[in-house]
C-alpha positions in Angstrom: -46.1 225.1 216.7 -43.4 227.5 215.6 -39.7 227.2 216.6 -40.0 230.4 218.6 -43.0 229.2 220.5 -41.3 225.9 221.3 -38.2 227.8 222.6 -40.3 230.0 224.8 -42.3 227.1 226.1 -39.2 225.1 227.0 -37.8 228.0 229.0 -41.0 228.9 230.7 -41.5 225.2 231.8 -37.9 224.4 232.4 -37.0 227.3 234.7 -39.6 226.7 237.4 -38.7 223.0 237.3 -35.0 223.8 237.8 -35.9 226.3 240.6 -37.9 223.7 242.4 -35.1 221.1 242.1 -32.7 223.7 243.7 -34.8 225.5 246.3 -37.2 222.8 247.7 -34.3 220.7 249.0 -32.6 223.9 250.3 -35.8 224.8 252.2 -35.3 228.5 251.6 -35.2 231.2 249.0 -32.0 232.6 250.6 -29.8 230.0 248.9 -27.6 232.4 246.9 -25.7 229.6 245.2 -29.0 228.3 243.8 -29.8 231.7 242.4 -26.3 232.0 240.9 -26.7 228.6 239.2 -30.2 229.4 238.0 -28.9 232.7 236.5 -26.1 230.8 234.7 -28.4 228.0 233.5 -30.8 230.6 232.2 -28.4 233.2 230.7 -25.9 231.1 228.8 -28.4 228.9 226.9 -30.5 232.0 226.1 -27.6 233.5 224.2 -26.9 230.2 222.5 -30.5 229.8 221.4 -30.7 233.4 220.2 -27.5 232.9 218.2 -28.7 229.7 216.5 -32.2 231.1 216.1 -30.7 233.9 213.9 -28.0 231.9 212.2 -28.8 228.2 212.0 -32.5 227.4 212.5 -32.3 223.9 211.1 -29.7 223.0 213.7 -31.8 224.3 216.5 -34.8 222.4 215.1 -32.8 219.1 215.2 -31.5 219.8 218.7 -35.0 220.5 220.0 -36.1 217.0 219.0 -35.9 215.0 222.2 -35.9 211.6 220.7 -32.5 210.1 220.0 -32.3 207.5 217.2 -29.2 205.6 218.2 -29.6 203.0 221.0 -26.2 204.0 222.5 -27.3 207.6 222.8 -30.6 206.5 224.4 -28.7 204.4 226.9 -26.3 207.2 227.7 -29.1 209.6 228.3 -30.8 207.1 230.6 -27.6 206.7 232.6 -27.0 210.5 232.9 -30.5 211.5 234.0 -29.9 210.4 237.7 -26.6 212.3 237.7 -28.4 215.4 236.3 -31.0 215.3 239.1 -28.4 214.7 241.8 -26.4 217.7 240.6 -29.5 219.9 241.1 -30.8 218.3 244.3 -27.7 217.6 246.4 -26.5 221.2 246.8 -29.8 222.2 248.3 -29.7 219.4 250.8 -26.1 220.3 251.6 -27.2 223.9 252.3 -30.1 222.8 254.5 -28.4 220.0 256.4 -24.8 221.5 256.5 -23.1 218.3 255.2 -20.0 220.1 253.8 -17.7 221.4 256.5 -16.6 225.0 256.3 -13.2 225.7 254.8 -11.2 225.6 258.0 -7.9 226.6 256.3 -9.0 229.9 255.0 -11.7 230.9 257.6 -9.3 232.0 260.4 -7.1 233.8 257.9 -10.0 235.7 256.5 -11.3 236.5 259.9 -7.9 237.8 261.0 -7.5 239.8 257.9 -10.8 241.6 258.7 -9.5 242.5 262.1 -6.0 243.5 261.4 -4.0 245.8 259.1 -1.9 244.9 256.2 1.0 243.4 258.2 -0.9 242.1 261.1 -0.8 245.2 263.3 -4.2 246.5 264.5 -5.7 249.3 262.4 -6.2 252.7 263.7 -9.6 253.3 265.3 -12.0 255.3 263.2 -15.4 255.0 261.7 -14.5 252.5 259.1 -11.8 250.5 260.9 -12.1 247.1 262.5 -10.0 246.6 265.5 -9.6 243.1 267.0 -11.8 242.8 270.1 -12.3 240.0 272.5 -15.5 238.8 270.8 -13.7 238.4 267.5 -10.7 236.7 269.1 -13.0 234.3 271.0 -14.8 233.5 267.7 -11.5 232.6 266.1 -10.4 230.5 269.0 -13.7 228.6 269.0 -13.4 228.0 265.3 -9.9 226.7 265.7 -11.1 224.3 268.4 -13.9 223.1 266.0 -16.8 224.5 268.1 -18.1 227.0 265.7 -18.1 227.9 262.1 -17.0 231.1 260.5 -18.7 230.1 257.3 -21.6 232.2 256.0 -23.4 229.0 255.1 -25.7 228.0 257.9 -28.1 225.0 257.8 -31.7 226.0 257.5 -33.9 223.8 259.7 
């Protein structure tokens, strides 16, 4: 099998595997952090592989061999495999189950910045303005009391 075929095969088998590891625990396709990670994991190695495919094919051949020769390297790979899977699976479960609390320090500040002008005074009313109203203020008060979340991340059940 040619080097090009092996690269294409690796990407075509690897990307669905990574997507499954990210989106099955999240329970939804609307996990935007998963899509971002998938785009990064696909894009950056693609450029690297293209560069080495054009400039240093023997290096790419050696790196595609999955068998390590040194016992220390084999042991290290065996130790890092669970961490690799945890890094992919845990964010999805966090998204689904809401384990991480919202950032309570910045949420009220961002909510108040959306409802006020530059120096805290209400904006003028108009078609594109956002004037503080009772619903917004109640939402901020509930958040400060710990009863609601202003975070855009909601658990998917």
